[in-house]
C-alpha positions as CSV (number, residue, x, y, z in Angstrom):
1,X,-19.2,19.8,-29.9
2,X,-20.6,23.3,-29.5
3,X,-18.3,26.3,-30.1
4,X,-16.8,28.1,-27.1
5,X,-16.0,26.8,-23.7
6,X,-17.9,23.6,-23.0
7,X,-20.2,23.5,-20.0
8,X,-21.6,20.4,-18.2
9,X,-24.1,20.2,-15.4
10,X,-23.1,17.7,-12.6
11,X,-25.0,16.8,-9.5
12,X,-23.1,19.4,-7.6
13,X,-23.3,22.2,-10.1
14,X,-22.3,23.5,-13.5
15,X,-18.7,23.2,-14.7
16,X,-17.0,25.1,-17.5
17,X,-14.0,23.5,-19.1
18,X,-11.9,24.2,-22.2
19,X,-11.6,22.8,-25.7
20,X,-8.1,21.7,-26.6
21,X,-6.6,20.3,-29.8
22,X,-8.3,19.8,-33.2
23,X,-8.7,17.1,-35.7
24,X,-9.1,13.3,-35.3
25,X,-6.7,10.8,-33.8
26,X,-4.3,10.9,-36.7
27,X,-0.7,9.7,-36.7
28,X,0.1,6.8,-34.5
29,X,-3.3,7.1,-32.9
30,X,-4.7,4.6,-35.4
31,X,-1.8,2.2,-35.4
32,X,-2.9,-1.4,-35.0
33,X,-6.6,-0.6,-35.6
34,X,-8.9,1.5,-33.4
35,X,-12.1,-0.5,-33.3
36,X,-15.4,1.1,-32.3
37,X,-13.7,3.4,-29.7
38,X,-11.3,4.8,-32.3
39,X,-14.0,5.4,-34.9
40,X,-16.0,7.4,-32.4
41,X,-13.1,9.7,-31.8
42,X,-12.3,10.1,-35.5
43,X,-15.9,11.0,-36.2
44,X,-15.9,14.0,-33.8
45,X,-12.7,15.6,-35.1
46,X,-13.3,19.0,-33.4
47,X,-11.0,18.8,-30.4
48,X,-11.3,17.5,-27.0
49,X,-13.3,19.0,-24.1
50,X,-11.3,19.0,-20.9
51,X,-12.5,19.6,-17.3
52,X,-9.9,19.8,-14.6
53,X,-9.9,20.0,-10.8
54,X,-13.5,18.7,-10.3
55,X,-14.1,17.9,-6.6
56,X,-15.5,14.4,-6.1
57,X,-15.3,14.6,-2.3
58,X,-15.0,17.2,0.4
59,X,-11.5,18.2,1.5
60,X,-10.4,15.7,4.2
61,X,-9.2,18.3,6.7
62,X,-10.4,19.5,10.1
63,X,-13.1,17.2,11.5
64,X,-12.9,15.1,8.3
65,X,-9.2,14.4,8.5
66,X,-8.4,10.7,8.5
67,X,-12.0,9.9,7.9
68,X,-13.9,8.2,5.0
69,X,-14.5,10.6,2.1
70,X,-17.7,12.7,2.3
71,X,-19.7,14.2,-0.6
72,X,-18.3,17.4,-2.2
73,X,-20.3,20.5,-1.4
74,X,-22.6,21.9,-4.0
75,X,-21.9,25.3,-5.7
76,X,-24.0,28.0,-7.3
77,X,-23.4,29.5,-10.7
78,X,-20.7,28.2,-13.0
79,X,-17.5,26.7,-11.6
80,X,-14.3,27.1,-13.7
81,X,-12.7,23.7,-14.3
82,X,-9.6,24.7,-16.1
83,X,-6.8,24.0,-13.6
84,X,-5.8,20.8,-11.9
85,X,-6.7,20.4,-8.2
86,X,-4.1,20.6,-5.5
87,X,-1.8,17.5,-5.4
88,X,-1.9,15.6,-2.1
89,X,1.3,15.7,0.0
90,X,4.1,13.8,-1.6
91,X,7.1,11.8,-0.5
92,X,10.5,13.2,-1.5
93,X,11.0,10.2,-3.9
94,X,11.9,11.3,-7.4
95,X,11.7,14.9,-6.1
96,X,7.9,14.7,-6.1
97,X,7.6,16.7,-2.9
98,X,8.8,19.7,-4.8
99,X,5.8,19.3,-7.1
100,X,3.3,19.5,-4.3
101,X,2.3,23.2,-3.9
102,X,2.8,25.1,-0.6
103,X,-0.9,25.2,-0.1
104,X,-1.2,21.4,-0.1
105,X,-2.1,21.4,3.5
106,X,-5.5,23.0,2.6
107,X,-6.6,19.4,1.9
108,X,-8.4,20.1,-1.4
109,X,-6.8,17.0,-2.9
110,X,-9.8,14.9,-3.9
111,X,-10.4,16.0,-7.4
112,X,-10.5,14.4,-10.8
113,X,-10.2,15.5,-14.4
114,X,-12.2,14.5,-17.5
115,X,-11.2,14.5,-21.2
116,X,-14.1,13.8,-23.6
117,X,-14.5,14.0,-27.4
118,X,-18.3,14.5,-27.1
119,X,-19.6,16.2,-23.9
120,X,-23.2,15.4,-24.4
121,X,-25.5,13.0,-22.4
122,X,-26.4,11.0,-25.5
123,X,-22.9,10.0,-26.7
124,X,-22.7,6.8,-24.6
125,X,-18.9,6.5,-25.0
126,X,-16.9,3.9,-23.0
127,X,-15.2,5.4,-19.9
128,X,-11.7,4.8,-18.7
129,X,-10.6,5.8,-15.2
130,X,-6.9,6.0,-14.4
131,X,-5.6,5.4,-10.9
132,X,-2.0,6.7,-10.7
133,X,0.7,4.7,-9.0
134,X,3.7,5.6,-6.9
135,X,4.3,3.1,-4.1
136,X,1.2,4.6,-2.3
137,X,3.4,7.7,-1.3
138,X,3.7,9.7,-4.5
139,X,1.5,10.3,-7.5
140,X,-0.7,13.1,-8.9
141,X,-3.1,13.3,-11.8
142,X,-1.5,16.5,-13.1
143,X,1.7,14.8,-14.3
144,X,2.2,15.5,-18.0
145,X,2.5,11.8,-18.8
146,X,-1.1,11.3,-17.6
147,X,-2.5,13.9,-20.0
148,X,-5.6,12.1,-21.4
149,X,-6.0,13.8,-24.8
150,X,-4.6,11.1,-27.0
151,X,-6.6,8.3,-25.4
152,X,-9.8,10.5,-25.5
153,X,-9.3,11.1,-29.2
154,X,-9.6,7.3,-29.6
155,X,-13.3,7.7,-28.7
156,X,-13.4,7.2,-24.9
157,X,-14.1,9.5,-22.0
158,X,-10.9,9.6,-19.9
159,X,-10.9,10.3,-16.2
160,X,-7.8,10.7,-14.0
161,X,-7.9,11.3,-10.2
162,X,-6.0,12.1,-7.0
163,X,-6.4,10.2,-3.8
164,X,-4.8,10.4,-0.3
165,X,-1.3,9.0,-0.1
166,X,1.2,8.1,2.6
167,X,0.0,8.2,6.2
168,X,-3.0,10.3,5.2
169,X,-4.3,7.6,2.9
170,X,-2.8,4.3,4.1
171,X,-1.5,4.6,7.6
172,X,-3.2,2.0,9.8
173,X,-4.0,4.2,12.7
174,X,-6.4,4.0,15.7
175,X,-9.6,6.0,15.4
176,X,-9.7,6.0,11.6
177,X,-11.0,3.6,8.9
178,X,-8.3,1.6,7.1
179,X,-7.4,2.1,3.5
180,X,-8.6,5.7,3.2
181,X,-6.9,6.1,-0.2
182,X,-8.9,3.1,-1.5
183,X,-12.1,4.7,-0.1
184,X,-11.2,7.9,-2.0
185,X,-11.0,5.8,-5.2
186,X,-14.4,4.3,-4.5
187,X,-15.8,7.8,-4.0
188,X,-14.3,8.9,-7.4
189,X,-15.9,5.9,-9.1
190,X,-19.2,6.7,-7.5
191,X,-18.9,10.3,-8.9
192,X,-18.3,8.7,-12.3
193,X,-21.4,6.5,-11.9
194,X,-23.5,9.5,-11.0
195,X,-22.1,12.2,-13.4
196,X,-20.2,10.8,-16.3
197,X,-23.2,10.5,-18.6
198,X,-23.3,14.4,-18.8
199,X,-19.7,14.2,-20.2
200,X,-20.7,11.8,-22.9
201,X,-19.8,8.6,-21.0
202,X,-21.7,5.4,-20.4
203,X,-21.7,4.6,-16.7
204,X,-22.4,1.0,-17.5
205,X,-19.2,0.7,-19.5
206,X,-16.5,1.9,-17.1
207,X,-13.0,0.4,-17.2
208,X,-10.5,1.2,-14.4
209,X,-6.8,1.0,-15.2
210,X,-3.6,1.7,-13.3
211,X,0.0,0.7,-12.9
212,X,2.2,-0.2,-10.0
213,X,0.4,1.1,-6.8
214,X,-2.4,2.0,-9.1
215,X,-2.6,-1.6,-10.2
216,X,-2.4,-2.7,-6.6
217,X,-5.3,-0.4,-5.8
218,X,-7.3,-2.0,-8.6
219,X,-6.6,-5.4,-7.3
220,X,-8.1,-4.3,-4.0
221,X,-11.1,-2.6,-5.7
222,X,-11.8,-5.8,-7.6
223,X,-12.6,-7.6,-4.3
224,X,-14.1,-4.7,-2.2
225,X,-17.8,-4.8,-1.5
226,X,-17.9,-1.0,-1.6
227,X,-16.6,-1.0,-5.2
228,X,-18.9,-3.7,-6.5
229,X,-20.8,-2.7,-9.7
230,X,-18.8,0.5,-10.2
231,X,-16.8,-0.8,-13.2
232,X,-17.1,-3.7,-15.6
233,X,-13.5,-4.0,-16.8
234,X,-10.1,-3.5,-15.3
235,X,-6.5,-3.2,-16.6
236,X,-3.8,-3.9,-14.0
237,X,-0.3,-3.1,-15.1
238,X,2.5,-4.5,-12.9
239,X,0.6,-5.5,-9.7
240,X,2.9,-5.0,-6.7
241,X,3.3,-7.7,-4.0
242,X,2.8,-5.6,-0.8
243,X,-0.6,-6.1,0.9
244,X,-0.2,-5.9,4.7
245,X,-1.9,-7.9,7.4
246,X,-3.4,-5.8,10.1
247,X,-0.7,-6.9,12.5
248,X,2.1,-5.8,10.2
249,X,0.4,-2.5,9.3
250,X,-0.1,-1.7,13.0
251,X,3.5,-2.4,13.8
252,X,4.7,-0.2,10.9
253,X,2.3,2.6,11.9
254,X,3.8,2.6,15.4
255,X,7.2,3.2,13.9
256,X,5.9,5.9,11.6
257,X,4.3,7.7,14.5
258,X,7.4,7.3,16.6
259,X,9.4,9.3,13.9
260,X,7.2,12.2,15.1
261,X,7.3,11.4,18.8
262,X,3.6,10.5,18.7
263,X,1.3,7.5,19.0
264,X,-0.3,6.0,15.9
265,X,-3.7,7.5,16.5
266,X,-5.9,9.9,14.5
267,X,-6.0,12.2,17.4
268,X,-2.2,12.5,17.8
269,X,-1.4,12.6,14.1
270,X,-4.0,15.3,13.5
271,X,-1.8,17.7,15.4
272,X,0.8,17.4,12.5
273,X,0.3,19.4,9.3
274,X,-0.3,17.0,6.4
275,X,2.8,18.3,4.5
276,X,5.0,17.1,7.4
277,X,3.8,13.5,7.4
278,X,5.6,12.2,4.2
279,X,9.0,12.9,5.8
280,X,8.3,10.4,8.5
281,X,7.5,7.7,5.9
282,X,10.7,8.7,4.0
283,X,12.8,8.4,7.1
284,X,11.4,4.9,7.9
285,X,11.7,3.8,4.3
286,X,15.4,4.7,4.3
287,X,16.1,2.2,7.1
288,X,13.6,-0.6,6.2
289,X,16.5,-3.1,5.8
290,X,17.0,-3.0,9.6
291,X,13.6,-4.6,10.2
292,X,14.1,-7.9,8.4
293,X,13.4,-9.9,11.6
294,X,10.1,-8.0,12.2
295,X,8.8,-7.4,8.7
296,X,10.4,-10.2,6.7
297,X,10.7,-9.8,2.9
298,X,9.1,-6.4,2.9
299,X,12.2,-5.0,4.6
300,X,14.1,-5.4,1.3
301,X,12.1,-2.6,-0.2
302,X,11.4,0.9,0.9
303,X,7.6,0.4,1.0
304,X,6.3,1.4,4.5
305,X,2.7,1.9,3.3
306,X,0.3,-0.3,1.3
307,X,-3.3,-1.6,1.4
308,X,-4.2,-3.4,4.6
309,X,-6.3,-6.5,4.7
310,X,-8.3,-5.2,7.6
311,X,-11.3,-7.5,7.4
312,X,-13.7,-4.6,6.7
313,X,-12.7,-2.2,3.9
314,X,-10.6,-4.9,2.4
315,X,-11.8,-8.3,3.8
316,X,-9.4,-10.6,2.0
317,X,-6.2,-10.4,0.0
318,X,-7.0,-10.0,-3.7
319,X,-5.5,-13.3,-4.9
320,X,-7.6,-15.3,-2.3
321,X,-10.8,-13.4,-3.0
322,X,-10.5,-13.6,-6.8
323,X,-9.9,-17.3,-6.6
324,X,-13.1,-17.6,-4.7
325,X,-15.0,-15.8,-7.5
326,X,-15.2,-12.3,-6.0
327,X,-14.9,-10.6,-9.4
328,X,-15.8,-13.3,-11.9
329,X,-18.1,-10.9,-13.8
330,X,-15.3,-8.3,-14.3
331,X,-13.2,-8.6,-17.4
332,X,-9.5,-8.3,-16.7
333,X,-6.4,-7.4,-18.6
334,X,-3.2,-7.9,-16.4
335,X,0.4,-7.8,-17.3
336,X,4.0,-6.7,-16.5
337,X,7.2,-5.7,-18.1
338,X,10.0,-8.1,-18.6
339,X,12.7,-6.3,-16.7
340,X,10.6,-4.8,-13.9
341,X,13.3,-4.3,-11.3
342,X,15.9,-2.8,-13.6
343,X,14.6,0.8,-13.1
344,X,15.0,0.5,-9.3
345,X,18.6,-0.8,-9.7
346,X,19.3,2.2,-11.9
347,X,17.9,4.6,-9.3
348,X,19.9,3.1,-6.4
349,X,23.1,2.9,-8.5
350,X,23.4,-0.9,-8.6
351,X,22.5,-1.4,-12.3
352,X,25.6,-2.7,-14.1
353,X,27.5,-3.0,-10.8
354,X,28.6,-6.2,-9.2
355,X,26.3,-7.5,-6.5
356,X,28.2,-9.0,-3.5
357,X,27.5,-12.6,-2.8
358,X,26.2,-12.0,0.7
359,X,23.7,-9.4,-0.6
360,X,22.5,-11.8,-3.3
361,X,22.2,-14.6,-0.7
362,X,20.0,-12.5,1.6
363,X,17.7,-11.5,-1.2
364,X,17.4,-15.1,-2.4
365,X,16.8,-16.4,1.1
366,X,14.1,-13.8,1.9
367,X,12.3,-13.3,-1.4
368,X,12.3,-16.8,-2.9
369,X,9.2,-18.9,-2.3
370,X,9.2,-21.9,0.0
371,X,11.8,-23.9,1.8
372,X,15.0,-24.1,-0.3
373,X,13.7,-21.5,-2.7
374,X,17.1,-19.8,-2.8
375,X,18.9,-22.9,-4.1
376,X,16.0,-23.5,-6.5
377,X,16.6,-20.1,-8.0
378,X,20.3,-20.8,-8.5
379,X,19.5,-24.1,-10.2
380,X,16.7,-22.5,-12.4
381,X,19.0,-19.7,-13.7
382,X,22.5,-21.2,-13.7
383,X,23.9,-18.9,-16.4
384,X,23.1,-15.6,-14.7
385,X,25.7,-13.3,-13.1
386,X,24.9,-12.4,-9.5
387,X,23.5,-9.0,-10.4
388,X,21.2,-10.6,-13.0
389,X,19.9,-13.2,-10.6
390,X,19.4,-10.4,-8.0
391,X,17.4,-8.5,-10.5
392,X,15.3,-11.5,-11.5
393,X,14.3,-12.5,-7.9
394,X,13.3,-8.9,-7.1
395,X,11.3,-8.6,-10.3
396,X,9.5,-11.9,-9.5
397,X,8.8,-11.1,-5.9
398,X,7.8,-7.5,-6.4
399,X,5.8,-7.5,-9.6
400,X,6.0,-10.4,-12.1
401,X,4.7,-13.3,-10.0
402,X,2.0,-11.3,-8.1
403,X,0.8,-10.1,-11.5
404,X,0.6,-13.5,-13.1
405,X,-1.0,-15.0,-10.0
406,X,-3.7,-12.3,-10.1
407,X,-4.7,-13.5,-13.6
408,X,-4.6,-17.1,-12.5
409,X,-6.7,-16.4,-9.5
410,X,-9.3,-14.7,-11.7
411,X,-9.4,-17.7,-14.0
412,X,-9.6,-20.1,-11.0
413,X,-12.6,-18.1,-9.7
414,X,-14.5,-18.5,-12.9
415,X,-13.6,-15.2,-14.5
416,X,-11.7,-14.2,-17.6
417,X,-8.3,-12.6,-17.9
418,X,-6.0,-11.6,-20.7
419,X,-2.3,-11.5,-19.9
420,X,0.6,-9.5,-21.5
421,X,4.3,-8.9,-21.1
422,X,6.1,-5.8,-22.4
423,X,9.3,-7.0,-24.0
424,X,10.3,-3.9,-26.1
425,X,13.4,-2.2,-24.6
426,X,13.5,1.5,-23.8
427,X,16.2,3.2,-25.8
428,X,17.0,5.8,-23.1
429,X,20.2,5.5,-21.0
430,X,21.8,3.6,-23.9
431,X,19.3,0.8,-23.5
432,X,20.4,-0.2,-20.0
433,X,16.8,0.0,-18.7
434,X,15.5,-2.7,-21.0
435,X,11.7,-3.3,-20.7
436,X,11.6,-1.7,-17.2
437,X,9.0,-0.9,-14.7
438,X,6.8,2.0,-15.8
439,X,7.7,1.8,-19.5
440,X,4.1,0.9,-20.4
441,X,2.6,4.0,-18.8
442,X,3.7,6.6,-21.4
443,X,3.1,4.1,-24.1
444,X,-0.5,3.6,-23.0
445,X,-1.2,7.4,-22.8
446,X,0.8,8.2,-25.9
447,X,2.9,10.9,-24.1
448,X,6.5,10.1,-25.1
449,X,8.3,13.4,-24.4
450,X,9.3,15.3,-21.3
451,X,9.8,14.3,-17.7
452,X,10.0,10.5,-17.1
453,X,9.3,9.7,-20.7
454,X,12.5,11.5,-21.7
455,X,14.5,9.2,-19.4
456,X,12.9,6.2,-21.1
457,X,12.8,7.2,-24.7
458,X,15.4,10.0,-25.0
459,X,14.8,13.5,-26.3
460,X,13.6,12.2,-29.7
461,X,11.4,9.0,-29.3
462,X,12.1,6.5,-32.1
463,X,9.4,5.6,-34.6
464,X,9.1,2.2,-32.9
465,X,7.9,3.9,-29.7
466,X,5.1,5.7,-31.5
467,X,4.1,2.5,-33.2
468,X,4.1,0.5,-30.0
469,X,2.1,3.3,-28.3
470,X,-0.5,3.0,-30.9
471,X,-0.8,-0.7,-30.3
472,X,-1.2,-0.2,-26.6
473,X,-3.8,2.5,-27.0
474,X,-5.7,0.5,-29.5
475,X,-5.8,-2.6,-27.2
476,X,-6.8,-0.7,-24.1
477,X,-9.6,1.3,-25.8
478,X,-10.9,-1.7,-27.7
479,X,-11.1,-3.5,-24.4
480,X,-12.9,-0.6,-22.8
481,X,-15.4,-0.6,-25.7
482,X,-16.2,-4.3,-25.0
483,X,-14.4,-5.7,-28.1
484,X,-11.6,-7.5,-26.2
485,X,-7.9,-6.4,-26.2
486,X,-7.0,-8.3,-29.3
487,X,-5.5,-11.6,-28.1
488,X,-6.9,-14.8,-26.5
489,X,-7.8,-15.1,-22.9
490,X,-5.4,-16.8,-20.5
491,X,-5.9,-20.4,-19.6
492,X,-3.7,-22.3,-17.1
493,X,-2.8,-25.1,-19.6
494,X,-1.7,-23.2,-22.7
495,X,-0.8,-19.9,-20.9
496,X,-1.0,-17.8,-24.1
497,X,-0.1,-14.2,-23.6
498,X,0.5,-11.0,-25.7
499,X,4.1,-10.0,-26.0
500,X,4.1,-6.3,-26.7
501,X,6.8,-5.3,-29.1
502,X,6.8,-3.2,-32.3
503,X,5.8,-6.5,-33.9
504,X,3.6,-8.0,-31.3
505,X,3.0,-11.7,-31.0
506,X,1.0,-14.3,-29.0
507,X,3.1,-17.0,-27.3
508,X,3.4,-19.1,-24.2
509,X,4.1,-17.1,-21.1
510,X,7.9,-16.5,-21.5
511,X,9.0,-16.4,-17.8
512,X,8.5,-20.2,-17.5
513,X,11.4,-20.8,-15.1
514,X,10.0,-18.2,-12.7
515,X,6.4,-19.4,-13.1
516,X,7.5,-22.9,-12.2
517,X,9.3,-21.8,-9.1
518,X,6.3,-19.9,-7.8
519,X,3.6,-22.3,-9.1
520,X,2.6,-23.5,-5.6
521,X,3.0,-20.3,-3.7
522,X,-0.1,-18.7,-2.3
523,X,0.0,-14.9,-2.2
524,X,-1.7,-13.2,0.7
525,X,-1.3,-10.4,3.2
526,X,2.3,-10.1,4.4
527,X,2.5,-11.1,8.0
528,X,4.3,-9.6,11.0
529,X,7.4,-11.9,11.1
530,X,8.4,-11.1,14.7
531,X,8.6,-8.4,17.3
532,X,12.4,-7.9,17.8
533,X,13.4,-4.4,18.5
534,X,15.7,-2.6,16.2
C-alpha cells in the first residue's frame, strides 16, 4: 500500500480515504486457521485502507422519494471519503432514533464503506458485503460493532452499507415500487460489481452476509431476478420468519398511514418529513397484539414492516423459490443461535419471570405449526417450565425453523448449504442471555467491546470470546475465498451441522424435537388472516 492517504478512482469520480492500523492480523485473528484469505491479509501488514460514506445511489428525496434507487451523481476532483454517510431515519427501538442525525431528512442515506488491505486493481481479493439487520426499522453501517478492520485484515475487501428502512424502505404503498430497501441493496451490489476491482476486490468472488433482518434481506436477494449474478456466496445468520403477502402488507400500510391521518399512498406520505415516519411504525408496533384476528401470528411480535412477496420485485417467498432451484448455483452458509428469543425476553422484562398460562396458551396456539401444534409442543417438551416453553416456541417460529428450512429448501432445489448453531453462552448479564440472538454479530466482526457487545460480553470479554471470534472470522473468510467454511455440507438424512463453541464440533442438528414438529410445515408469505376492525 502506498504511503499517505489512499486514493481510488470509481466510475463516479476519485475518492480519498484513510489508512488505519498497522501490522498483520495478529492475536485472535489467526485462531482456527486463516486459509488463503488470512494469508493475503498477513502478507500486506501495512494497515488497512478505509473509504467511508461512498454514495452508491442518489438521495431518495424530492421527486425520487419512494422510488427505485437511481445512480449517484458524478463529481469532479477528489471526494473525501473519511466520514460515514448520514444514517437513514430510525425507529426509537434501542434508542436508535437518537443516533440518526438531525439532518437525516436530507435523504443522503444510500452510502457504503470499504475496508481493504490492498487498494489496487490487481489484488483480486474476495469481497464480503454486510447487510445490517434491525427488524427492517433500525440499522446503520456506522455502528462500532460493524467496523470492518479485523475482517479486512484476514485478507478480504469488506463492504458495509445503509439502505432505506421503515416506511421509506418497506411500506407497501400505492404509487411506489415494493421493497425499496431491497432495491437499495441491489443497487449497492451493482456498485460493488462495477467498482470493487479498484479497491483490490474480485467482483466475481462476492459474498453477501447479514443477520436478522439482514439475513431476511439476503434470503430475498437469493431469489430476486434483479440480484442474479451479483454474488456467488451468502451467509444468512438467523433468518427471520416475517415475509408479508401483498394483502397483509397493504392492510398494515393502511394502519401505518392512519397513524398520520393519511392514506397509504406515495403522494400523501411524501408530505411527511422522513424523520417523522418511524414514529408511526413504533406506535403501531406497540399495539400489534390487538390485531391477532387480522394479522395472525405476526401480531405476537412488534414487526410492522418486512419484505413483501409482491409478485414483481420479490416474486415468491424465499423458501418456495429456493426449493424450486432459484439459487442452486449460490453457495450458502445458514445458521442460528440456540437461545434466539432470550434477548427479546430480557428486553421486555419477561426473562426469568413466570409466564402466565393464558399467555403461553395463546403463543402455542398461534405460533405452533398445524392443527394441534400447541399440544404437540407440550408433549415434545414435557420438562420445560412455562417461561421456557414460551421461549422455545418463539425462538422456533421467529428464527430457528425459518433458518433451518431455508437450508433445507436450498438443498431440495439442488444447491449446497452449510448449517451452524451457536451454542456458546454470552457471559454478560450473569449468563442469563445464553446463546442469544445477535451474539454471533460481534463474534464475526471481532469487535467485542463497547455498545451492544458490552451487554453480551461484559466490560472485559473473556479469552473464550476472542477464541470463538477467531473461529467465526476464519470460517467466514475461508468461505468467501472459496475454500468452504470448514465443516460438511448439510444433507437431509444425516443433518450434520457445526456447533460453534470455544471447542467447536460437528454433530447432528441439535434441535431435533423442534425440527420434527416443523418437518411438514411450508414457510411462505404470511397471509391476511381476517378483516375485523380493532
